N, C-alpha and C positions, 0 to 999 in steps of 0.2 A: 554633417558628421554621421558616419555610418553606424548602423545598429550593431551592437556587440555580436549578435548571432550571424551577421553577414560575414564576419571574419572566420566563422566556423564553416562557412560554405552553404548555409541555409538559403534557399531561393527566396526571392522577393515576395512572392505571393504568400508563402508561409510566414515570412517576417511580418507582413501586415496583420495576419491572423493572431500571432502570438503577442504582438504589440498591443492589440486591443484587449488581450487577456492580462496585460500588465507584466508579461514575462520579458524582462529587459536585460537582466544580468545572468549569464550562464552559470550554473552550478558546476562543481568539480566533475561530476559524472558526465554532464553535458559537454563540458570542454574537452574531455578525453574521448568520449564515445562518438559524438556527432561527426567530427571530421573523418574518423576511420570508417564509420558506417556509410557515409555519403560517398567517399572516394573508393574504398575497397569493398565494403559490404559483405565481407566474408564472415566466418564464424567468430563470435565474440563471447567471451566469458567475463562477466563483470560482477565483482563483489561490491554490493552497495546496499545500504539499509533503506527502509521506508523513509520517505521525506527528503530524499536526495535529488528529486527532480527526474526520476527514471523515465516517466511517461514521455516527456519531451525528448529525452536522450534517445529512446528507440522510436517514438512515434513520428517525429519529424523526418528522420531518414527513411522510415518505412513508407511514408506517403510519397516520397520522391521516387520510390521503386514501382509505384502503381501505374499501370496504363489505364486511364479512365475509359478509353474506348473498348477495352476488353471486358465483356460482361462475365466476369468470373472472380472467385475469391482468390486473391493473389497474396494477401498478407493475413497471418493468423497470430493472434496474441492469446496465450493461455494463462489464466490466473487462478489462484486457489479459491477465492470466495466470490460470491455474487456481488457484494458491495464493491470490491476492488475492480471486478470486471466492468461494472457499470461506470465507475469513476474513470477508468482508463478509456472506455468507449466514448464517454461524454467529452473528455478532453481532446482525444484524437479528432472527433467530429468537429469540435470548435476550431481546431487548427486549419480545417479545410475551407473556412469561410470565403477566402479569396482565390482558391485554387479552381482548376477545372473540376466539374462536379464529380465527387467521389462519395461512395456510400459506405457507411460503417454500421454494422449490426452487432448488438450484444446478445449472446445466448447463454443463459445461466439457469441452473436449477432453482426451483422455487417460483419461477414466473410461469404464467399460463402457456402451455405448449402450443395451443392453436394460434396465439398471437405471434409467436416466433416462427411458426410454419408460414403464416401469411407474410410476415416481414421478409422471409428468405425467398419468397417468390419474386420479389423486386430485385433489380440489379444490386449486387453486393460486391464490394471490392476488398473490404477488410472485415474480418470477424474477430470479436473479442469474446472469449468463451471460458466457462469453467469446464473441467475435463469430462465429468459425467454427462452433462447435458449435451455437449458437443458430440460425443459418441452415440448418444441416443438419437440425435437428429440425423447422424450419418446412417444409422441402421434403418431409419424411416425414409432414407433417400431424399431427405429435405435439403441436403447440401453435399457438395463434393469438395474434397481437398486436393484434387488432381492438379489444379493450376497454382497451388500455393508455392511461392518461391522463397518466401521469407517467414520463418517461424520464430516467435518470441516466447520464451518461457519466463514469466515474471514471478518472483518469489518462489523459485524452484524448490528451495528447502522446505517451505511451508507446504507445498503440494505433496512432497514426499512424506512429511510428518503427518499429513492428514490422510495418508493411505492411498494416494493416487498413482503409485508406481506402475501398476498394471495399465491404467488408462494412459499414462504418459508414453509408455512403451508402444501402445497401440497407435496413438496419435503420431508418434515418430515414424512408425511403419507406413501410415497412411499419407505421410508427407515426404515420401522418399525422393520425390522429384525436386525438392527444395534446393535452392542455391546456398542458403545459409541458415544457421541457427544462432539466435542471440539469447544467451542465457543470463539472467540476473538473479542473484541469490545473496542473502545477507550472510549466510554461513555456508561452509563447505564440509558437511559430514561425509562419511565414506560413501553413502548412497549417491550423493551428488557427483563425487569423483567417478563412480562407476557409470553413471548416466552420461557424463561428459565423454568418457572413453568409448562408450557404445555409439554415441550419436554425433560426435563432433570431430572436426579435423584435428590431428595432433599439432597442426600449425595455427590453431585458433588464437586470435588476438586476446590478450588478457589485460584487464584493468582491475586494480584494487584501490578503492577509495578509503583513504585513512579516515577512521571514524571521527577524528577531530574536525574534519570538513563537514560532518553531517549535522552536528548538534546546532540547532538554531540559536543564534547569538541574541535573539530578542527574549530569551527565556532566562528568568532568574532561578537558580538552582538552590534549594533550601533543604536542610534536613532537621529532624527533631528526634531526640532520644526519648523513646516512649515504650514502656513495658507493654507486652501484648494485651494484657488485661485492661489497659487504659486507652487503647487505640480508638475505640468507638467514641468515648467521651471526648477525646482529643479532637477527632474529626468533627464532631458535632459543634464544638466550640469554635473551630476554624471556620466552619460553614456560616455560623452566626455572624462572625466578623466580616465575612465577604458579602453579606447581605444579598444584593440582587445579581451577583456574578454567577456564571454557570461553569460547571466543572465535571471532570471525569475522575473516578476513583478506581484504581487497578488493584485487584486481588489475584493471588496465585492460583486458587482453586475455585471450582464451581460452587462447592459447599460454602466456602468462605465468602464468596461474592453474594450468594443468596442470604446468608446469615447477616452480613453487614447491611445489606439493603433493608432487610426486615427490621433490624434494630433502629436504623436511621429513620425509616418510615414511621415507626412507633413514636418517635420523638417529634413528629410533625413535619419532617422535610419532604418536599415533592421529589421523589426519587424512584428510579426503576433499575432493573438489572438486565445485563446482556451476558448470557453464558451458553455453553455449548449444547445443553440439552433442549434448548428452545427449538420448536419447529420453525421453518422459514416464515410461515405466516405470523407466528408470535414475534419472531425477530423483527420482521418488517413493521409490526405494530409498535414495538418499543422504539425503533429508530425514527419512525414517523412522529411519534409523540415527543421524542427528544428534540428533533429538528424544529418542530412547530412550537416548542416551548411549553408543552403541557406539563412537563416536570423539569426541574432545574438541574438535577444531578443524575448521573448515570454511573452505576457500578459495573465493571466489566472484567473478564479474564482476558489474558493476552490474545489467545487464538480467536475468541469471540469478537475482539475489537479490531481484527484485521479488516481493513477497507473502510473503517469509519471515517467519514469526511464531513465534519461539522465545524463551521467557522465560529468565531466569537467565543471560544472557550477560554476563560480567564486563567484557569489553573488545572493542574493534574495532581492528584494525590497518589502516591505509591503506598498502599496499606502495608505491603511487604515489597522489598526489592525483588526483582525477577531472578531466577536461577541463572539464566544466560545474561549475565550482568550488563555488559556494555551494549550489546546489540539490542536487547529488549528495552533497556533504559532509554536508548535513543528513540526507539519506536514509541514508547509511552510518552516521553516528554514532548515529542514532536506533535502531539495532538493539540498543544496550546501554542501561543505565540505565532499565530498564522496571519497572513495578509498584512504584514507590517505592524501588527499589534504586539504589545508586550504580554508575556505570560509568566506563570509561576509553576515550577515543578517542585513539590514538597514530598520528601521521602521520610517515612516513619521507620526508624530503626531501633532495635533493642540495644542496650548498652554494649553487648558483646559484638555487635555488628559494625562498629565504627570503622573497621578496616575496609569495609566495602565502599564507603564514601571516599577513602583515600585511593582505593583502586580505580574508582570512576574518575576521580580528578586526574590521575596519572594517565589512564588509557584514553580519555576523551579530552584531556587538556581543559578541564573545567575548573571553576572555583565555586565551591559550595559555602554557604553561610548557614549558621545555626539559627533556626527559627525560634523566636522568643515572644 
């Protein structure tokens, strides 16, 4: 019986690699993107959220376009955060286990420059980068994008919202010899539309993944009606019930995340916070501590949580529902219920917000239960 990815056109050497990683059933974005990118390989505009399997959707076709005998950077993936860049680079490298030798390097802000300079002296075929560090290395003549034929912009909306418009424009200019641009974005604000008009073919292939395909079916979706003044006590009681389980708590603002973390820590919970004002060194320390189990819970804002890749999270709590309701809810809840395990996503809402639960049920085709 053939592997499901074989029918999409994925070569046997890559099939062997993804099989070892447990990737067996294509997601919707993979089913739609991979055959087009393998066969045509032209410009692609894909609307897809975090957690849809995007890395394999662009990573597998990208590797088929690389000539291992050519010692030059031929594929470039640009991502908004260091964590996401490392996550993408690690997975693409794992795909190459049974292929002819191909080298993948990650270059991102916050990592020692000298190590990246040394790594780039070796043969490199694919670079995964954050925008600022990539341009810094180009200015130092540590790498050249002259041979890049395929450019991937992952989470393009996040890069623009983080203020990388100028850097992206420069990167697009430096890769003018490319054959194709593959753009992935959860949302399409006006800035994204302008970017597409400036850098992509009017005949670009378009894919839109219905958000109903995105939400992990191993997640139980719960809500609790809770006045704002009682939310900390409610969360504390919930955590006591979950005992040894680990989880992530989302807040809308930096101040709210810091305040909640301080309150829960004062009640004796092993907890830390991830928010946008942390330096890269501080952020790394928090993530290292969380992954190693030095603390049980993590409070985070949406932007700060981009790229978090932690397995075995039993639950996610939404201290407040996000403003961009459906897309950010999908991103938040997708932090749990991974690797075939069950998870819980609990949303705390004030009495007047019940309509938001109905909206999520309709848009994402979910069924919420009231937590009691």
